[in-house]
C-alpha positions as CSV (number, residue, x, y, z in Angstrom):
1,M,-28.4,6.4,-9.5
2,I,-24.7,6.2,-8.8
3,G,-23.5,7.8,-5.5
4,R,-19.7,9.3,-6.6
5,S,-17.5,11.4,-3.8
6,I,-14.3,12.2,-4.7
7,V,-10.9,11.6,-1.9
8,A,-8.2,13.1,-2.4
9,A,-5.3,12.2,-0.5
10,A,-2.1,15.4,0.2
11,V,0.9,14.0,-1.5
12,F,2.7,12.2,1.2
13,S,7.0,12.2,0.6
14,L,9.1,10.2,3.2
15,N,11.8,12.7,2.7
16,I,14.6,10.3,2.8
17,I,18.1,11.4,1.9
18,C,19.4,9.1,-0.3
19,L,22.6,7.2,-0.4
20,T,22.3,4.9,-3.2
21,P,22.5,5.2,-6.5
22,A,19.2,6.7,-8.5
23,Y,18.9,3.7,-10.0
24,S,18.0,1.8,-6.6
25,Q,16.0,4.4,-5.2
26,E,13.1,3.2,-3.4
27,E,9.8,4.2,-1.5
28,L,7.0,2.4,0.1
29,E,4.2,4.4,0.9
30,Y,0.6,2.9,2.7
31,K,-2.7,4.7,2.8
32,K,-5.5,4.2,4.7
33,F,-8.7,6.0,3.3
34,K,-12.2,6.1,6.4
35,L,-15.2,7.4,3.7
36,D,-19.4,6.8,5.7
37,N,-19.5,4.0,4.5
38,A,-16.3,2.1,3.5
39,S,-12.5,2.2,4.0
40,C,-9.9,1.4,1.4
41,D,-6.5,0.3,2.6
42,V,-3.2,0.9,-0.4
43,G,0.4,0.1,-0.3
44,V,2.5,1.7,-2.6
45,K,5.8,0.7,-4.2
46,Y,8.1,3.1,-6.4
47,K,11.3,2.1,-7.8
48,K,13.4,3.6,-10.1
49,A,15.1,2.0,-12.5
50,P,17.3,2.6,-15.5
51,Q,14.3,2.0,-17.9
52,G,12.6,4.5,-15.8
53,L,10.2,4.2,-13.0
54,V,8.1,0.9,-11.7
55,L,5.3,1.6,-10.0
56,G,3.0,-1.1,-8.0
57,V,-0.1,-0.2,-6.1
58,S,-2.2,-2.8,-3.9
59,A,-5.0,-1.7,-2.7
60,V,-8.0,-3.5,-0.2
61,A,-11.6,-2.3,-0.2
62,T,-14.3,-3.3,3.2
63,G,-17.1,-2.1,3.9
64,K,-19.4,-1.7,7.5
65,G,-21.4,-4.4,9.2
66,S,-23.4,-7.2,6.8
67,E,-21.3,-4.9,3.9
68,F,-17.6,-5.6,5.2
69,R,-17.0,-8.3,2.0
70,K,-19.5,-6.4,-0.9
71,W,-17.3,-3.1,-1.3
72,G,-14.0,-4.0,-3.8
73,V,-11.6,-2.3,-6.0
74,S,-12.8,-2.5,-9.5
75,G,-10.4,-0.3,-11.2
76,I,-5.9,1.1,-10.6
77,K,-4.7,3.9,-13.3
78,L,-2.4,6.7,-13.2
79,R,-2.7,10.3,-14.0
80,I,0.1,12.1,-15.5
81,G,-0.7,14.9,-17.2
82,S,-3.4,14.6,-20.2
83,D,-2.3,11.0,-20.3
84,R,-4.5,8.4,-18.0
85,I,-2.6,5.1,-18.1
86,K,-3.6,2.1,-17.7
87,P,-2.0,-0.5,-15.7
88,D,0.3,-3.2,-18.1
89,E,0.4,-6.3,-15.0
90,D,-3.3,-6.6,-12.9
91,G,-5.1,-8.7,-11.0
92,K,-6.6,-10.3,-7.7
93,F,-5.2,-11.4,-4.9
94,Y,-7.0,-12.6,-1.2
95,V,-5.9,-13.1,2.0
96,T,-7.7,-14.3,4.9
97,E,-9.6,-11.3,7.2
98,E,-6.7,-12.3,10.4
99,S,-3.5,-11.6,8.5
100,F,-5.1,-8.8,6.9
101,F,-5.6,-7.3,9.8
102,R,-2.9,-7.8,11.6
103,V,-1.0,-5.8,10.1
104,P,-2.3,-5.1,7.3
105,G,0.9,-2.4,5.7
106,A,2.8,-6.0,5.5
107,V,-0.2,-7.2,3.5
108,L,0.2,-4.9,0.7
109,F,3.7,-4.5,0.6
110,A,4.4,-8.2,0.8
111,V,1.8,-8.6,-2.9
112,I,3.9,-5.3,-4.4
113,G,7.6,-6.9,-2.6
114,A,8.9,-8.0,-6.1
115,L,8.7,-5.0,-8.5
116,G,10.4,-5.6,-12.0
117,E,11.9,-9.1,-10.7
118,Y,8.9,-11.1,-11.8
119,G,6.2,-11.6,-15.3
120,G,2.9,-11.9,-15.6
121,S,2.7,-15.7,-15.9
122,N,4.5,-15.9,-12.0
123,F,3.5,-13.0,-10.6
124,N,1.1,-14.8,-8.8
125,N,3.1,-17.4,-7.8
126,T,5.9,-15.2,-6.3
127,M,3.5,-13.1,-4.7
128,S,2.2,-16.0,-3.0
129,K,5.2,-17.4,-1.7
130,I,6.2,-14.2,-0.3
131,G,3.0,-14.1,1.9
132,V,2.9,-17.3,2.8
133,A,6.8,-17.2,4.0
134,L,5.5,-14.1,5.9
135,G,3.3,-16.0,7.4
136,L,0.2,-13.8,6.0
137,G,-2.2,-16.3,4.0
138,L,-2.0,-14.6,0.5
139,I,-3.8,-16.8,-1.9
140,A,-2.9,-17.2,-5.1
141,L,-6.2,-18.6,-6.2
142,Q,-9.7,-17.1,-5.0
143,A,-11.3,-18.3,-2.0
144,K,-14.5,-17.9,-1.4
145,G,-15.3,-15.8,2.2
146,E,-11.7,-14.3,1.8
147,I,-10.7,-10.5,1.4
148,A,-9.7,-10.0,-2.6
149,G,-7.8,-7.2,-3.0
150,E,-6.6,-5.4,-6.3
151,R,-2.7,-5.0,-7.5
152,C,-0.8,-3.7,-10.5
153,I,2.1,-2.6,-11.9
154,F,3.4,0.0,-13.6
155,N,6.2,0.5,-15.9
156,I,6.7,4.1,-17.0
157,P,8.8,5.4,-19.6
158,P,11.7,7.9,-18.0
159,D,10.2,10.7,-20.8
160,V,6.5,10.4,-19.2
161,A,8.3,9.7,-15.3
162,E,10.2,12.9,-16.1
163,R,6.7,14.8,-16.7
164,I,5.9,13.8,-13.4
165,E,4.3,17.3,-11.4
166,E,3.7,16.5,-7.2
167,G,0.2,17.5,-6.3
168,K,-1.0,17.0,-9.4
169,D,-0.4,14.0,-10.6
170,N,-2.0,11.1,-9.2
171,I,-3.4,7.5,-8.6
172,E,-6.9,7.2,-9.7
173,I,-8.5,3.8,-7.4
174,L,-12.2,3.1,-7.9
175,I,-14.2,1.1,-5.4
176,A,-17.2,0.1,-5.9
177,N,-19.9,-2.3,-3.3
178,D,-22.5,-3.3,-6.3
179,N,-25.4,-4.1,-4.5
180,L,-25.5,-1.1,-3.7
181,H,-24.3,0.7,-6.9
182,V,-22.8,3.1,-5.2
183,E,-18.7,3.8,-5.9
184,H,-15.5,6.1,-4.3
185,T,-12.8,6.9,-5.8
186,I,-9.4,8.0,-4.0
187,K,-6.8,9.7,-5.1
188,I,-3.1,8.9,-4.5
189,G,-0.7,12.2,-4.8
190,I,3.1,10.5,-7.4
191,I,5.6,11.3,-5.6
192,R,9.2,11.3,-7.5
193,P,10.9,8.7,-5.0
194,A,14.2,9.9,-3.9
195,G,15.5,7.4,-1.6
196,D,14.9,4.1,0.6
197,T,12.2,3.5,3.0
198,E,13.7,0.4,4.4
199,S,16.7,1.4,4.5
200,K,15.5,4.5,6.9
201,Y,13.9,2.0,9.1
202,D,17.0,-0.2,10.0
203,F,16.0,-3.0,12.2
204,K,19.1,-4.7,11.4
205,G,20.8,-4.4,14.9
206,M,17.7,-5.4,17.1
207,T,16.7,-8.3,18.4
208,E,13.7,-10.3,17.7
209,D,12.0,-8.8,21.2
210,D,13.3,-5.5,20.6
211,I,11.2,-5.6,17.5
212,L,8.7,-7.5,18.5
213,G,8.2,-4.4,21.9
214,R,8.5,-1.7,18.7
215,M,6.1,-3.4,17.2
216,D,4.1,-3.0,20.1
217,L,4.6,1.1,20.5
218,L,4.1,1.8,16.6
219,K,0.3,0.0,17.1
220,S,-0.6,1.9,20.5
221,R,1.1,5.2,19.0
222,I,-1.3,4.8,15.8
223,A,-4.4,3.1,18.1
224,S,-3.8,7.4,19.9
225,L,-3.9,9.0,17.0
226,E,-6.9,7.2,15.6
227,Q,-8.7,8.2,18.7
228,E,-7.3,11.5,18.4
229,R,-7.9,11.9,14.6
230,S,-12.1,11.0,15.6
231,G,-11.8,14.1,17.3
232,Y,-12.2,15.8,13.2
233,K,-13.9,15.9,10.0
234,Y,-12.2,14.8,7.0
235,G,-12.8,17.5,4.3
236,E,-12.9,20.1,6.9
237,D,-10.1,19.6,9.7
238,P,-6.6,20.1,8.8
239,Q,-5.7,18.3,11.5
240,F,-7.3,15.6,10.8
241,D,-5.4,15.1,7.4
242,V,-1.7,15.8,9.3
243,I,-3.1,13.1,12.1
244,G,-3.3,10.6,8.8
245,R,-0.2,11.1,7.4
246,K,1.6,10.8,10.5
247,V,-0.3,7.1,10.7
248,E,0.6,5.6,7.4
249,T,4.3,6.7,8.5
250,L,4.1,4.5,11.2
251,E,2.0,1.4,9.1
252,T,4.7,1.9,7.0
253,E,7.8,1.4,9.7
254,R,5.5,-1.4,11.0
255,A,5.1,-3.2,8.5
256,L,9.0,-3.3,7.1
257,A,9.3,-4.3,11.6
258,Y,7.3,-6.9,11.0
259,K,9.3,-7.9,7.9
260,A,12.5,-8.2,9.9
261,W,11.0,-9.6,13.0
262,F,10.0,-12.2,10.6
263,E,13.5,-13.0,8.8
264,K,15.0,-12.8,11.7
265,K,12.8,-15.4,13.6
266,N,12.7,-18.1,10.6
267,G,15.9,-17.0,9.1
268,R,15.8,-15.0,6.3
269,D,16.5,-18.1,3.3
270,G,12.5,-18.3,4.4
271,I,11.6,-15.3,2.3
272,Q,13.9,-15.5,-0.8
273,Q,12.9,-15.6,-3.9
C-alpha cells in the first residue's frame, strides 16, 4: 500500500514595500522540506503582469543513502478555491550534484529565472543558458547520474488571481519513490506578491569579496539554525517552523548574492538572454 504524508508549509511573505508599478512586482521564495526518508527543495517565483499572475515553481526531491536518486517530483498543481489547476508549461531539468548543493536556491531560481519571457519551444535552451552562465551546470536533456528536477509555469488570469486566499490556497507538489512505493504530498501556501525580492537584497554597492564574505556569513548562519532546528520535531514543535522560515529567507538571500557575485566576476552580459 502506498504511504502518504501531507506536509503543510506555513505561508511566508517577504513583506516588502513595493516601489515599482504593480505589473512588475516579483517575489522569490526558497523552501526546503525534510521528511523521514526524503527531502524536497522548492523555488517559487511570482510575477505580476497585465495579463494576470505568472507563477513559476521548480522542485528537486532526493532520498537518503542508496535511495538518494530514487526519489523524484511526479507532479505540481495549484489549488485555488475549488479549482485544481494544471501547469501551462512543465518539464524536467537536470543538474549535477555538486552544482545543486553548492547553492540550491540559485539552481531553483535559475530554472524559473525568465518567467514570461520564453515559450515552451525554447524553455530548455533558455534555462540551460542561464544555468551555464551562472556556473550551475544545468542540463537541458537527460543525463545519467545527475539529479532530476521538475519545473512548471502557471499563467493565472486576473479574475482567478483575485480569488487567491492566503493561508488557504496552495501549491501542491507530489514526490514519490517508485522503488519503495511511497509518496508524499507537500503543500505551500500561495501568497499575493507585494514587492520585489531582488530590490530588497541589493548587492550593487558591494565588491566581489564583500559578496563572498556575505555568502559565507549566510552559510554559517544557516548551518547554525539547522543545528538548532534539529532539536525540535516537525509537526510537534512550533519552533521548528519558525526556524525553518528563517532558513528559507537566508537561502533566498544567498541565492541572489551568488547571482550578483557571478555577474560581477564574469560580467553581466554573460547571463543576458
